[in-house]
Structure formats: structure tokens, C-alpha cells
PQR file with spaces between the fields and no chain letter, atoms N, CA, C, O and H, PARSE charges and radii, in Angstrom:
ATOM       1  N    UNK     1    -235.570   74.741   60.922 -0.4000 1.5000
ATOM       2  CA   UNK     1    -235.433   74.003   62.158 -0.0000 2.0000
ATOM       3  C    UNK     1    -235.375   74.984   63.332  0.5500 1.7000
ATOM       4  O    UNK     1    -234.693   76.006   63.266 -0.5500 1.4000
ATOM       5  N    UNK     2    -236.096   74.659   64.399 -0.4000 1.5000
ATOM       6  CA   UNK     2    -236.175   75.531   65.571 -0.0000 2.0000
ATOM       7  C    UNK     2    -235.011   75.235   66.507  0.5500 1.7000
ATOM       8  O    UNK     2    -234.719   74.077   66.806 -0.5500 1.4000
ATOM       9  H    UNK     2    -236.650   73.829   64.453  0.4000 1.0000
ATOM      10  N    UNK     3    -234.357   76.289   66.961 -0.4000 1.5000
ATOM      11  CA   UNK     3    -233.233   76.128   67.881 -0.0000 2.0000
ATOM      12  C    UNK     3    -233.747   75.816   69.282  0.5500 1.7000
ATOM      13  O    UNK     3    -234.627   76.514   69.786 -0.5500 1.4000
ATOM      14  H    UNK     3    -234.595   77.229   66.718  0.4000 1.0000
ATOM      15  N    UNK     4    -233.207   74.778   69.915 -0.4000 1.5000
ATOM      16  CA   UNK     4    -233.610   74.410   71.261 -0.0000 2.0000
ATOM      17  C    UNK     4    -232.933   75.332   72.263  0.5500 1.7000
ATOM      18  O    UNK     4    -231.744   75.632   72.146 -0.5500 1.4000
ATOM      19  H    UNK     4    -232.492   74.211   69.505  0.4000 1.0000
ATOM      20  N    UNK     5    -233.694   75.773   73.236 -0.4000 1.5000
ATOM      21  CA   UNK     5    -233.131   76.590   74.297 -0.0000 2.0000
ATOM      22  C    UNK     5    -233.461   75.953   75.631  0.5500 1.7000
ATOM      23  O    UNK     5    -234.529   75.365   75.802 -0.5500 1.4000
ATOM      24  H    UNK     5    -234.659   75.530   73.331  0.4000 1.0000
ATOM      25  N    UNK     6    -232.571   76.069   76.543 -0.4000 1.5000
ATOM      26  CA   UNK     6    -232.767   75.529   77.877 -0.0000 2.0000
ATOM      27  C    UNK     6    -233.263   76.626   78.789  0.5500 1.7000
ATOM      28  O    UNK     6    -233.004   77.803   78.540 -0.5500 1.4000
ATOM      29  H    UNK     6    -231.704   76.547   76.404  0.4000 1.0000
ATOM      30  N    UNK     7    -233.968   76.262   79.838 -0.4000 1.5000
ATOM      31  CA   UNK     7    -234.429   77.267   80.798 -0.0000 2.0000
ATOM      32  C    UNK     7    -233.252   77.827   81.583  0.5500 1.7000
ATOM      33  O    UNK     7    -233.331   78.942   82.097 -0.5500 1.4000
ATOM      34  H    UNK     7    -234.178   75.305   80.041  0.4000 1.0000
ATOM      35  N    UNK     8    -232.163   77.071   81.683 -0.4000 1.5000
ATOM      36  CA   UNK     8    -230.986   77.540   82.397 -0.0000 2.0000
ATOM      37  C    UNK     8    -230.073   78.382   81.516  0.5500 1.7000
ATOM      38  O    UNK     8    -229.027   78.853   81.965 -0.5500 1.4000
ATOM      39  H    UNK     8    -232.100   76.165   81.265  0.4000 1.0000
ATOM      40  N    UNK     9    -230.467   78.567   80.278 -0.4000 1.5000
ATOM      41  CA   UNK     9    -229.641   79.304   79.338 -0.0000 2.0000
ATOM      42  C    UNK     9    -229.570   80.776   79.748  0.5500 1.7000
ATOM      43  O    UNK     9    -230.551   81.508   79.609 -0.5500 1.4000
ATOM      44  H    UNK     9    -231.316   78.185   79.913  0.4000 1.0000
ATOM      45  N    UNK    10    -228.422   81.207   80.249 -0.4000 1.5000
ATOM      46  CA   UNK    10    -228.241   82.593   80.629 -0.0000 2.0000
ATOM      47  C    UNK    10    -228.680   82.930   82.036  0.5500 1.7000
ATOM      48  O    UNK    10    -228.576   84.087   82.443 -0.5500 1.4000
ATOM      49  H    UNK    10    -227.626   80.613   80.363  0.4000 1.0000
ATOM      50  N    UNK    11    -229.172   81.956   82.801 -0.4000 1.5000
ATOM      51  CA   UNK    11    -229.589   82.213   84.174 -0.0000 2.0000
ATOM      52  C    UNK    11    -228.466   81.785   85.102  0.5500 1.7000
ATOM      53  O    UNK    11    -228.269   80.596   85.353 -0.5500 1.4000
ATOM      54  H    UNK    11    -229.257   81.016   82.471  0.4000 1.0000
ATOM      55  N    UNK    12    -227.743   82.753   85.600 -0.4000 1.5000
ATOM      56  CA   UNK    12    -226.627   82.475   86.500 -0.0000 2.0000
ATOM      57  C    UNK    12    -226.732   83.358   87.726  0.5500 1.7000
ATOM      58  O    UNK    12    -227.352   84.421   87.700 -0.5500 1.4000
ATOM      59  H    UNK    12    -227.903   83.719   85.396  0.4000 1.0000
ATOM      60  N    UNK    13    -226.118   82.900   88.789 -0.4000 1.5000
ATOM      61  CA   UNK    13    -226.065   83.683   90.019 -0.0000 2.0000
ATOM      62  C    UNK    13    -225.175   84.898   89.782  0.5500 1.7000
ATOM      63  O    UNK    13    -224.076   84.787   89.239 -0.5500 1.4000
ATOM      64  H    UNK    13    -225.614   82.036   88.810  0.4000 1.0000
ATOM      65  N    UNK    14    -225.670   86.054   90.199 -0.4000 1.5000
ATOM      66  CA   UNK    14    -224.878   87.275   90.011 -0.0000 2.0000
ATOM      67  C    UNK    14    -223.688   87.328   90.950  0.5500 1.7000
ATOM      68  O    UNK    14    -222.725   88.050   90.694 -0.5500 1.4000
ATOM      69  H    UNK    14    -226.562   86.144   90.640  0.4000 1.0000
ATOM      70  N    UNK    15    -223.744   86.567   92.039 -0.4000 1.5000
ATOM      71  CA   UNK    15    -222.694   86.652   93.054 -0.0000 2.0000
ATOM      72  C    UNK    15    -221.577   85.653   92.797  0.5500 1.7000
ATOM      73  O    UNK    15    -220.403   86.023   92.813 -0.5500 1.4000
ATOM      74  H    UNK    15    -224.526   85.980   92.247  0.4000 1.0000
ATOM      75  N    UNK    16    -221.929   84.374   92.558 -0.4000 1.5000
ATOM      76  CA   UNK    16    -220.883   83.361   92.400 -0.0000 2.0000
ATOM      77  C    UNK    16    -220.806   82.768   90.999  0.5500 1.7000
ATOM      78  O    UNK    16    -219.801   82.141   90.663 -0.5500 1.4000
ATOM      79  H    UNK    16    -222.883   84.073   92.546  0.4000 1.0000
ATOM      80  N    UNK    17    -221.835   82.946   90.171 -0.4000 1.5000
ATOM      81  CA   UNK    17    -221.776   82.499   88.788 -0.0000 2.0000
ATOM      82  C    UNK    17    -222.322   81.117   88.511  0.5500 1.7000
ATOM      83  O    UNK    17    -222.313   80.687   87.357 -0.5500 1.4000
ATOM      84  H    UNK    17    -222.651   83.455   90.444  0.4000 1.0000
ATOM      85  N    UNK    18    -222.802   80.393   89.525 -0.4000 1.5000
ATOM      86  CA   UNK    18    -223.340   79.061   89.281 -0.0000 2.0000
ATOM      87  C    UNK    18    -224.719   79.155   88.649  0.5500 1.7000
ATOM      88  O    UNK    18    -225.381   80.189   88.734 -0.5500 1.4000
ATOM      89  H    UNK    18    -222.809   80.742   90.462  0.4000 1.0000
ATOM      90  N    UNK    19    -225.148   78.065   88.011 -0.4000 1.5000
ATOM      91  CA   UNK    19    -226.476   78.053   87.408 -0.0000 2.0000
ATOM      92  C    UNK    19    -227.398   77.061   88.105  0.5500 1.7000
ATOM      93  O    UNK    19    -228.440   76.704   87.557 -0.5500 1.4000
ATOM      94  H    UNK    19    -224.610   77.225   87.942  0.4000 1.0000
ATOM      95  N    UNK    20    -227.037   76.613   89.291 -0.4000 1.5000
ATOM      96  CA   UNK    20    -227.834   75.641   90.026 -0.0000 2.0000
ATOM      97  C    UNK    20    -228.520   76.309   91.213  0.5500 1.7000
ATOM      98  O    UNK    20    -227.872   76.979   92.018 -0.5500 1.4000
ATOM      99  H    UNK    20    -226.190   76.902   89.736  0.4000 1.0000
ATOM     100  N    UNK    21    -229.825   76.124   91.315 -0.4000 1.5000
ATOM     101  CA   UNK    21    -230.590   76.655   92.438 -0.0000 2.0000
ATOM     102  C    UNK    21    -230.721   78.162   92.434  0.5500 1.7000
ATOM     103  O    UNK    21    -230.662   78.792   93.490 -0.5500 1.4000
ATOM     104  H    UNK    21    -230.351   75.580   90.661  0.4000 1.0000
ATOM     105  N    UNK    22    -230.897   78.750   91.263 -0.4000 1.5000
ATOM     106  CA   UNK    22    -230.962   80.204   91.155 -0.0000 2.0000
ATOM     107  C    UNK    22    -232.372   80.687   91.502  0.5500 1.7000
ATOM     108  O    UNK    22    -233.357   80.175   90.970 -0.5500 1.4000
ATOM     109  H    UNK    22    -230.944   78.238   90.405  0.4000 1.0000
ATOM     110  N    UNK    23    -232.462   81.667   92.389 -0.4000 1.5000
ATOM     111  CA   UNK    23    -233.726   82.273   92.782 -0.0000 2.0000
ATOM     112  C    UNK    23    -233.938   83.506   91.918  0.5500 1.7000
ATOM     113  O    UNK    23    -233.188   84.478   92.005 -0.5500 1.4000
ATOM     114  H    UNK    23    -231.661   82.083   92.821  0.4000 1.0000
ATOM     115  N    UNK    24    -234.972   83.453   91.081 -0.4000 1.5000
ATOM     116  CA   UNK    24    -235.211   84.549   90.146 -0.0000 2.0000
ATOM     117  C    UNK    24    -236.329   85.459   90.611  0.5500 1.7000
ATOM     118  O    UNK    24    -236.569   86.496   89.993 -0.5500 1.4000
ATOM     119  H    UNK    24    -235.581   82.663   91.010  0.4000 1.0000
ATOM     120  N    UNK    25    -237.023   85.101   91.687 -0.4000 1.5000
ATOM     121  CA   UNK    25    -238.133   85.908   92.185 -0.0000 2.0000
ATOM     122  C    UNK    25    -237.646   87.283   92.606  0.5500 1.7000
ATOM     123  O    UNK    25    -236.541   87.431   93.128 -0.5500 1.4000
ATOM     124  H    UNK    25    -236.828   84.259   92.189  0.4000 1.0000
ATOM     125  N    UNK    26    -238.474   88.277   92.376 -0.4000 1.5000
ATOM     126  CA   UNK    26    -238.187   89.672   92.722 -0.0000 2.0000
ATOM     127  C    UNK    26    -236.937   90.205   92.040  0.5500 1.7000
ATOM     128  O    UNK    26    -236.378   91.207   92.484 -0.5500 1.4000
ATOM     129  H    UNK    26    -239.372   88.157   91.953  0.4000 1.0000
ATOM     130  N    UNK    27    -236.487   89.554   90.970 -0.4000 1.5000
ATOM     131  CA   UNK    27    -235.305   90.015   90.254 -0.0000 2.0000
ATOM     132  C    UNK    27    -234.007   89.798   91.002  0.5500 1.7000
ATOM     133  O    UNK    27    -233.028   90.504   90.759 -0.5500 1.4000
ATOM     134  H    UNK    27    -236.942   88.740   90.610  0.4000 1.0000
ATOM     135  N    UNK    28    -233.981   88.813   91.925 -0.4000 1.5000
ATOM     136  CA   UNK    28    -232.778   88.571   92.724 -0.0000 2.0000
ATOM     137  C    UNK    28    -231.654   87.984   91.885  0.5500 1.7000
ATOM     138  O    UNK    28    -230.538   88.504   91.887 -0.5500 1.4000
ATOM     139  H    UNK    28    -234.776   88.239   92.122  0.4000 1.0000
ATOM     140  N    UNK    29    -231.941   86.912   91.172 -0.4000 1.5000
ATOM     141  CA   UNK    29    -230.960   86.210   90.339 -0.0000 2.0000
ATOM     142  C    UNK    29    -229.709   85.828   91.119  0.5500 1.7000
ATOM     143  O    UNK    29    -228.590   86.042   90.652 -0.5500 1.4000
ATOM     144  H    UNK    29    -232.848   86.490   91.170  0.4000 1.0000
ATOM     145  N    UNK    30    -229.903   85.256   92.318 -0.4000 1.5000
ATOM     146  CA   UNK    30    -228.791   84.706   93.088 -0.0000 2.0000
ATOM     147  C    UNK    30    -229.147   83.281   93.489  0.5500 1.7000
ATOM     148  O    UNK    30    -230.325   82.941   93.596 -0.5500 1.4000
ATOM     149  H    UNK    30    -230.812   85.082   92.697  0.4000 1.0000
ATOM     150  N    UNK    31    -228.147   82.455   93.709 -0.4000 1.5000
ATOM     151  CA   UNK    31    -228.392   81.061   94.043 -0.0000 2.0000
ATOM     152  C    UNK    31    -228.785   80.940   95.515  0.5500 1.7000
ATOM     153  O    UNK    31    -228.620   81.881   96.293 -0.5500 1.4000
ATOM     154  H    UNK    31    -227.189   82.731   93.622  0.4000 1.0000
ATOM     155  N    UNK    32    -229.296   79.793   95.878 -0.4000 1.5000
ATOM     156  CA   UNK    32    -229.799   79.593   97.236 -0.0000 2.0000
ATOM     157  C    UNK    32    -228.687   79.651   98.263  0.5500 1.7000
ATOM     158  O    UNK    32    -228.925   80.041   99.406 -0.5500 1.4000
ATOM     159  H    UNK    32    -229.430   79.030   95.246  0.4000 1.0000
ATOM     160  N    UNK    33    -227.485   79.272   97.884 -0.4000 1.5000
ATOM     161  CA   UNK    33    -226.357   79.316   98.829 -0.0000 2.0000
ATOM     162  C    UNK    33    -225.948   80.759   99.112  0.5500 1.7000
ATOM     163  O    UNK    33    -225.671   81.119  100.256 -0.5500 1.4000
ATOM     164  H    UNK    33    -227.292   78.955   96.955  0.4000 1.0000
ATOM     165  N    UNK    34    -225.910   81.568   98.084 -0.4000 1.5000
ATOM     166  CA   UNK    34    -225.592   82.986   98.286 -0.0000 2.0000
ATOM     167  C    UNK    34    -226.732   83.704   99.001  0.5500 1.7000
ATOM     168  O    UNK    34    -226.503   84.649   99.756 -0.5500 1.4000
ATOM     169  H    UNK    34    -226.135   81.276   97.154  0.4000 1.0000
ATOM     170  N    UNK    35    -227.967   83.248   98.758 -0.4000 1.5000
ATOM     171  CA   UNK    35    -229.111   83.881   99.408 -0.0000 2.0000
ATOM     172  C    UNK    35    -229.061   83.694  100.915  0.5500 1.7000
ATOM     173  O    UNK    35    -229.485   84.572  101.665 -0.5500 1.4000
ATOM     174  H    UNK    35    -228.153   82.480   98.146  0.4000 1.0000
ATOM     175  N    UNK    36    -228.546   82.558  101.361 -0.4000 1.5000
ATOM     176  CA   UNK    36    -228.410   82.338  102.809 -0.0000 2.0000
ATOM     177  C    UNK    36    -227.432   83.327  103.428  0.5500 1.7000
ATOM     178  O    UNK    36    -227.579   83.703  104.591 -0.5500 1.4000
ATOM     179  H    UNK    36    -228.201   81.844  100.752  0.4000 1.0000
ATOM     180  N    UNK    37    -226.444   83.747  102.664 -0.4000 1.5000
ATOM     181  CA   UNK    37    -225.462   84.710  103.172 -0.0000 2.0000
ATOM     182  C    UNK    37    -226.002   86.142  103.173  0.5500 1.7000
ATOM     183  O    UNK    37    -225.770   86.889  104.123 -0.5500 1.4000
ATOM     184  H    UNK    37    -226.325   83.441  101.719  0.4000 1.0000
ATOM     185  N    UNK    38    -226.711   86.522  102.129 -0.4000 1.5000
ATOM     186  CA   UNK    38    -227.103   87.923  101.976 -0.0000 2.0000
ATOM     187  C    UNK    38    -228.595   88.165  102.170  0.5500 1.7000
ATOM     188  O    UNK    38    -229.057   89.292  101.989 -0.5500 1.4000
ATOM     189  H    UNK    38    -226.899   85.915  101.357  0.4000 1.0000
ATOM     190  N    UNK    39    -229.355   87.146  102.529 -0.4000 1.5000
ATOM     191  CA   UNK    39    -230.808   87.292  102.678 -0.0000 2.0000
ATOM     192  C    UNK    39    -231.201   88.291  103.741  0.5500 1.7000
ATOM     193  O    UNK    39    -232.136   89.068  103.549 -0.5500 1.4000
ATOM     194  H    UNK    39    -228.980   86.230  102.676  0.4000 1.0000
ATOM     195  N    UNK    40    -230.499   88.282  104.860 -0.4000 1.5000
ATOM     196  CA   UNK    40    -230.843   89.236  105.929 -0.0000 2.0000
ATOM     197  C    UNK    40    -230.461   90.662  105.537  0.5500 1.7000
ATOM     198  O    UNK    40    -231.113   91.615  105.963 -0.5500 1.4000
ATOM     199  H    UNK    40    -229.740   87.651  105.016  0.4000 1.0000
ATOM     200  N    UNK    41    -229.427   90.813  104.741 -0.4000 1.5000
ATOM     201  CA   UNK    41    -229.057   92.148  104.265 -0.0000 2.0000
ATOM     202  C    UNK    41    -230.107   92.713  103.307  0.5500 1.7000
ATOM     203  O    UNK    41    -230.254   93.928  103.173 -0.5500 1.4000
ATOM     204  H    UNK    41    -228.897   90.039  104.395  0.4000 1.0000
ATOM     205  N    UNK    42    -230.835   91.809  102.644 -0.4000 1.5000
ATOM     206  CA   UNK    42    -231.888   92.216  101.721 -0.0000 2.0000
ATOM     207  C    UNK    42    -233.240   92.313  102.415  0.5500 1.7000
ATOM     208  O    UNK    42    -234.267   92.452  101.752 -0.5500 1.4000
ATOM     209  H    UNK    42    -230.716   90.823  102.753  0.4000 1.0000
ATOM     210  N    UNK    43    -233.249   92.242  103.751 -0.4000 1.5000
ATOM     211  CA   UNK    43    -234.435   92.376  104.588 -0.0000 2.0000
ATOM     212  C    UNK    43    -235.420   91.228  104.431  0.5500 1.7000
ATOM     213  O    UNK    43    -236.630   91.427  104.535 -0.5500 1.4000
ATOM     214  H    UNK    43    -232.414   92.129  104.290  0.4000 1.0000
ATOM     215  N    UNK    44    -234.897   90.005  104.177 -0.4000 1.5000
ATOM     216  CA   UNK    44    -235.714   88.809  104.220 -0.0000 2.0000
ATOM     217  C    UNK    44    -235.541   88.192  105.598  0.5500 1.7000
ATOM     218  O    UNK    44    -234.430   88.140  106.126 -0.5500 1.4000
ATOM     219  H    UNK    44    -233.913   89.844  104.092  0.4000 1.0000
ATOM     220  N    UNK    45    -236.647   87.723  106.185 -0.4000 1.5000
ATOM     221  CA   UNK    45    -236.584   87.120  107.515 -0.0000 2.0000
ATOM     222  C    UNK    45    -236.430   85.608  107.383  0.5500 1.7000
ATOM     223  O    UNK    45    -236.958   84.999  106.453 -0.5500 1.4000
ATOM     224  H    UNK    45    -237.550   87.766  105.757  0.4000 1.0000
ATOM     225  N    UNK    46    -235.712   85.020  108.311 -0.4000 1.5000
ATOM     226  CA   UNK    46    -235.540   83.563  108.339 -0.0000 2.0000
ATOM     227  C    UNK    46    -236.606   82.981  109.256  0.5500 1.7000
ATOM     228  O    UNK    46    -236.690   83.346  110.429 -0.5500 1.4000
ATOM     229  H    UNK    46    -235.283   85.515  109.067  0.4000 1.0000
ATOM     230  N    UNK    47    -237.413   82.083  108.727 -0.4000 1.5000
ATOM     231  CA   UNK    47    -238.493   81.501  109.502 -0.0000 2.0000
ATOM     232  C    UNK    47    -238.222   80.088  109.971  0.5500 1.7000
ATOM     233  O    UNK    47    -238.959   79.582  110.817 -0.5500 1.4000
ATOM     234  H    UNK    47    -237.345   81.786  107.774  0.4000 1.0000
ATOM     235  N    UNK    48    -237.205   79.437  109.465 -0.4000 1.5000
ATOM     236  CA   UNK    48    -236.912   78.070  109.895 -0.0000 2.0000
ATOM     237  C    UNK    48    -235.583   77.989  110.594  0.5500 1.7000
ATOM     238  O    UNK    48    -235.176   76.909  111.023 -0.5500 1.4000
ATOM     239  H    UNK    48    -236.606   79.848  108.777  0.4000 1.0000
């Protein structure tokens, strides 16, 4: 029998630990709420 795995299995925000809304692009692995706080420190520009 094949073990079922979830896509959220092991994907957590490195900053706050939540598994909801995690941005994995560019190896960030932080949630969208934390990204709003530290995005400018990571040299991402806000366009909206």
C-alpha cells in the first residue's frame, strides 16, 4: 500500500511556523504575512 503524502507535509514558514500561504519561490519558505514584513529587507519592491 502506498503512503499518502500531502503537499503541505513539511512546508512551514521559517519565521512563524504556519503552513498556510507559504511562498516557496526562490527558496524563501515564508508565509505571505511574514513576507509583507520582511519583503523590503529582501530587496523585493512593492508594486500595489
